[in-house]
C-alpha positions as CSV (number, residue, x, y, z in Angstrom):
1,X,0.2,-0.2,-0.1
2,X,1.4,2.8,-0.9
3,X,-0.4,5.4,1.4
4,X,-2.8,5.4,3.7
5,X,-5.6,7.1,5.8
6,X,-5.8,6.2,9.2
7,X,-8.3,6.6,11.6
8,X,-8.3,8.3,15.1
9,X,-7.5,4.8,17.0
10,X,-5.1,3.4,14.7
11,X,-3.7,7.3,14.8
12,X,-3.0,7.8,18.8
13,X,-1.5,4.4,18.9
14,X,0.8,4.9,16.6
15,X,2.4,8.3,17.7
16,X,1.6,6.9,21.2
17,X,-0.3,9.3,22.8
18,X,-4.0,8.6,22.6
19,X,-4.7,9.8,25.8
20,X,-3.3,13.4,25.1
21,X,-5.8,14.6,21.9
22,X,-10.0,14.1,22.7
23,X,-11.0,14.0,19.0
24,X,-8.9,13.2,16.2
25,X,-11.3,14.6,13.2
26,X,-9.2,14.2,10.4
27,X,-5.6,12.0,10.8
28,X,-3.3,10.6,7.9
29,X,0.0,10.0,6.8
30,X,1.5,10.1,3.8
31,X,3.9,7.5,3.4
32,X,7.0,7.8,1.2
33,X,5.6,6.1,-1.8
34,X,7.2,4.0,-3.9
35,X,7.9,6.2,-6.8
36,X,10.0,8.6,-4.6
37,X,7.7,10.9,-3.3
38,X,7.7,12.2,0.1
39,X,4.6,11.7,1.9
40,X,3.0,14.4,4.6
41,X,0.9,14.5,7.9
42,X,-2.1,15.9,8.1
43,X,-3.9,16.3,12.1
44,X,-7.3,17.6,12.4
45,X,-7.8,17.8,16.3
46,X,-9.2,18.5,19.4
47,X,-8.2,18.6,23.3
48,X,-10.9,19.6,25.3
49,X,-9.3,20.4,28.4
50,X,-5.9,21.4,27.4
51,X,-2.8,21.6,29.8
52,X,0.6,22.6,29.9
53,X,2.8,19.5,29.8
54,X,2.6,16.1,28.0
55,X,2.2,16.6,24.3
56,X,2.2,20.4,24.1
57,X,5.9,20.4,26.1
58,X,9.0,22.1,24.1
59,X,9.8,20.0,20.6
60,X,11.0,20.3,17.7
61,X,11.0,18.4,14.8
62,X,14.6,17.9,12.7
63,X,13.7,17.0,9.5
64,X,10.2,18.5,9.1
65,X,7.9,22.0,8.6
66,X,4.8,21.8,11.1
67,X,2.6,24.5,9.5
68,X,0.0,25.4,11.8
69,X,-3.9,26.6,11.8
70,X,-5.1,27.6,15.0
71,X,-9.0,27.1,15.3
72,X,-10.1,27.5,18.7
73,X,-8.5,27.9,22.7
74,X,-6.6,30.4,24.5
75,X,-2.6,29.9,23.8
76,X,0.4,31.3,22.9
77,X,3.0,29.9,20.2
78,X,6.6,30.0,22.2
79,X,9.2,29.6,19.5
80,X,13.4,30.1,20.3
81,X,12.1,33.1,23.3
82,X,10.0,34.4,20.8
83,X,6.0,34.7,22.2
84,X,3.0,34.6,19.5
85,X,-0.6,35.3,20.9
86,X,-3.0,33.1,18.8
87,X,-6.2,34.3,17.4
88,X,-8.7,31.9,15.5
89,X,-6.9,31.4,11.4
90,X,-3.5,32.8,12.4
91,X,-1.1,30.2,10.8
92,X,1.9,29.2,12.6
93,X,5.1,27.6,11.3
94,X,7.8,25.5,12.6
95,X,11.1,25.0,11.2
96,X,13.2,22.3,11.6
97,X,15.7,23.0,14.9
98,X,13.5,25.5,16.5
99,X,12.3,24.6,19.8
100,X,8.7,25.5,19.7
101,X,5.5,24.8,22.1
102,X,2.1,25.9,23.1
103,X,1.4,27.3,26.5
104,X,-2.5,27.6,27.3
105,X,-4.0,30.4,29.0
106,X,-6.5,28.7,30.1
107,X,-8.4,24.8,29.9
108,X,-10.5,26.1,27.0
109,X,-11.6,23.7,24.7
110,X,-8.2,23.7,22.1
111,X,-8.8,23.1,18.2
112,X,-6.3,23.3,15.5
113,X,-4.9,21.3,12.1
114,X,-1.4,20.2,12.1
115,X,0.4,19.7,8.4
116,X,4.0,18.3,8.8
117,X,6.1,18.8,5.4
118,X,9.7,16.7,5.2
119,X,12.0,18.8,3.9
120,X,12.4,16.0,1.3
121,X,8.9,16.9,-0.2
122,X,10.5,19.6,-1.8
123,X,13.0,17.9,-4.4
124,X,11.0,14.9,-4.1
125,X,8.3,16.2,-6.0
126,X,10.1,18.8,-8.0
127,X,9.2,22.0,-5.9
128,X,12.2,23.0,-4.7
129,X,10.9,27.0,-5.3
130,X,8.1,26.5,-2.8
131,X,10.5,25.9,0.0
132,X,11.8,29.6,-0.1
133,X,9.0,30.9,2.4
134,X,10.1,28.5,5.5
135,X,14.2,29.5,4.3
136,X,14.1,33.1,4.7
137,X,14.0,34.2,8.3
138,X,15.9,33.5,11.2
139,X,15.6,31.4,14.4
140,X,12.2,31.7,15.7
141,X,11.4,35.1,13.7
142,X,8.6,35.4,10.3
143,X,6.7,32.2,12.1
144,X,3.1,33.7,12.4
145,X,0.8,34.8,9.4
146,X,-2.0,36.6,10.9
147,X,-5.7,35.7,10.2
148,X,-6.4,38.7,7.8
149,X,-3.7,37.4,5.6
150,X,-4.4,33.6,6.1
151,X,-8.1,34.0,5.5
152,X,-7.7,35.7,2.0
153,X,-7.0,31.7,0.2
154,X,-4.9,29.3,2.6
155,X,-7.4,28.5,5.5
156,X,-10.0,27.6,2.9
157,X,-7.2,25.8,0.9
158,X,-6.6,23.8,4.5
159,X,-9.9,23.4,4.7
160,X,-10.1,21.8,1.0
161,X,-7.4,19.5,2.2
162,X,-9.5,18.5,5.1
163,X,-12.2,17.5,3.0
164,X,-10.5,15.6,0.5
165,X,-8.2,13.7,2.9
166,X,-11.9,12.7,4.5
167,X,-13.2,11.8,1.1
168,X,-10.1,9.4,0.0
169,X,-8.9,11.5,-2.6
170,X,-5.4,11.5,-1.4
171,X,-4.0,12.9,-4.7
172,X,-6.6,16.1,-5.1
173,X,-5.6,16.8,-1.3
174,X,-2.1,17.1,-2.5
175,X,-2.5,18.9,-5.4
176,X,-4.3,21.1,-2.7
177,X,-1.0,21.8,-0.7
178,X,1.1,21.9,-3.4
179,X,-1.1,24.8,-4.1
180,X,-1.0,26.3,-0.3
181,X,2.3,26.5,-0.7
182,X,2.7,28.6,-3.9
183,X,0.2,30.5,-1.6
184,X,2.5,30.6,1.1
185,X,5.0,32.2,-1.7
186,X,2.9,34.9,-2.8
187,X,3.0,37.1,0.7
188,X,4.1,39.9,0.6
189,X,2.9,42.1,3.6
190,X,4.7,41.9,6.6
191,X,4.5,39.0,9.0
192,X,3.6,39.6,12.8
193,X,6.0,40.4,14.8
194,X,6.0,38.1,18.0
195,X,6.7,39.5,21.6
196,X,10.2,38.9,23.4
197,X,9.6,37.9,26.6
198,X,12.8,38.8,27.5
199,X,15.7,40.0,24.9
200,X,18.6,39.5,26.7
201,X,16.9,35.2,26.5
202,X,16.5,36.1,23.0
203,X,19.6,37.4,22.4
204,X,20.9,34.2,24.4
205,X,19.5,31.8,22.2
206,X,20.5,33.4,19.1
207,X,24.3,33.0,20.8
208,X,23.7,29.8,22.0
209,X,22.7,28.3,18.5
210,X,25.4,30.1,16.4
211,X,28.3,28.4,19.1
212,X,27.1,24.4,19.8
213,X,30.1,23.3,18.1
214,X,32.1,25.6,20.8
215,X,32.9,24.6,24.6
216,X,30.5,26.9,26.4
217,X,30.7,27.5,30.2
218,X,27.7,29.3,32.2
219,X,30.1,31.4,33.9
220,X,31.7,32.9,30.8
221,X,28.2,32.4,29.1
222,X,26.7,35.1,32.1
223,X,29.6,37.3,31.7
224,X,29.3,38.1,28.2
225,X,25.6,39.1,28.7
226,X,26.5,40.7,31.8
227,X,23.9,39.0,34.4
228,X,24.3,37.1,37.7
229,X,25.0,33.7,36.6
230,X,22.3,31.9,39.0
231,X,20.1,35.1,37.8
232,X,20.4,34.0,34.0
233,X,19.6,30.2,34.7
234,X,16.4,31.1,36.5
235,X,15.1,33.3,34.0
236,X,16.1,31.1,30.9
237,X,14.5,28.1,32.2
238,X,11.3,30.4,32.6
239,X,11.1,31.3,28.9
240,X,12.4,28.2,27.3
241,X,11.3,25.5,29.8
242,X,14.9,23.7,29.8
243,X,18.3,24.4,31.4
244,X,21.2,26.1,29.6
245,X,23.0,22.6,29.3
246,X,19.6,20.9,28.3
247,X,19.0,23.3,25.6
248,X,22.8,23.3,24.5
249,X,23.0,19.5,24.6
250,X,19.2,19.2,22.5
251,X,21.0,21.5,20.0
252,X,24.1,19.5,19.8
253,X,21.9,16.1,19.8
254,X,20.2,17.6,16.7
255,X,23.1,19.0,15.0
256,X,24.8,15.7,15.5
257,X,22.1,14.1,14.0
258,X,22.4,15.9,11.3
259,X,25.8,15.5,10.4
260,X,25.5,11.6,10.6
261,X,22.6,11.5,7.8
262,X,25.0,14.2,5.7
263,X,27.4,11.3,5.5
264,X,30.2,11.3,8.8
265,X,30.4,9.0,11.2
266,X,28.7,9.2,14.3
267,X,32.4,9.5,16.3
268,X,33.5,12.7,14.1
269,X,29.3,14.2,14.0
270,X,29.5,13.7,18.3
271,X,33.1,15.8,17.5
272,X,31.5,18.3,14.8
273,X,28.2,19.1,16.7
274,X,30.2,19.8,20.4
275,X,30.7,16.9,22.4
276,X,33.5,16.5,24.5
277,X,34.2,13.0,24.1
278,X,32.0,10.2,22.2
279,X,30.3,8.7,25.8
280,X,29.4,12.1,26.7
281,X,26.9,12.2,23.1
282,X,26.3,9.0,23.6
283,X,25.1,9.2,26.9
284,X,22.7,12.4,26.2
285,X,21.4,10.7,23.4
286,X,20.4,7.7,24.9
287,X,19.0,10.1,27.9
288,X,17.2,12.2,25.7
289,X,15.8,9.8,22.9
290,X,15.7,6.6,24.9
291,X,18.1,4.4,22.5
292,X,21.8,4.4,21.1
293,X,23.2,6.7,18.2
294,X,23.8,3.5,16.9
295,X,20.0,2.3,17.2
296,X,18.5,5.2,15.8
297,X,20.9,4.9,12.9
298,X,19.7,1.5,12.5
299,X,16.0,2.6,12.6
300,X,16.5,5.4,10.6
């Protein structure tokens, strides 16, 4: 079978999070097909009483673009130190390696549509030019398309994809997705500017991402930004939900994974990603991903 549309139960079990979503209205996972075309994932789901834990904790997608249509709820979208307040029919974008999560201001019913598009989708479908929209923003910026812009064409196209998937018209749904990606690239108005909770932390996040492969110490970081290191640790965790070391290790793990996927040995990738030893890389990988680097390599 080349592609498959999943019912809510099967999809929940496949993702391992059945207890976190109350209802899947549409759940589609397009497998990579025999002709080489990369699949995509489309989910329309509801949480009746969302909480700030579990599925919505800080995370990233190392080789996927996340396109997120907000429909209902009381939520903020946090990404790399920036905060975007969500309004119905806003569209949010998270690029590979951007750390992000939802923050619920209340437990109001939460409804959204999410599409995950693999990076290789554009190359394998010979539409590399449609990836341009995702490549032209710096870390954590250009992430919110306001409803006033999205409602011109983009929202209607997402609802069309939803309908065609429910009807089993998979080829037509994919064609509409391509039209959606084309329309994304036609946006010419400025996108919504985020609220920066603490500009210093935003600057530190950018600095850390630029220095992943170098030795970083808490004392050196605090001195560079003229901050008390204990205050820095408290504020960093309050904004990101992670400690500085956790953030660094996670980003280095993602970089090592990317380097290995691009041909480096695991040892080379670990060193070039900034780990001081393969043993440290191995321990962090096992702790964060639940498997050794070699096990992940075999699975993926």
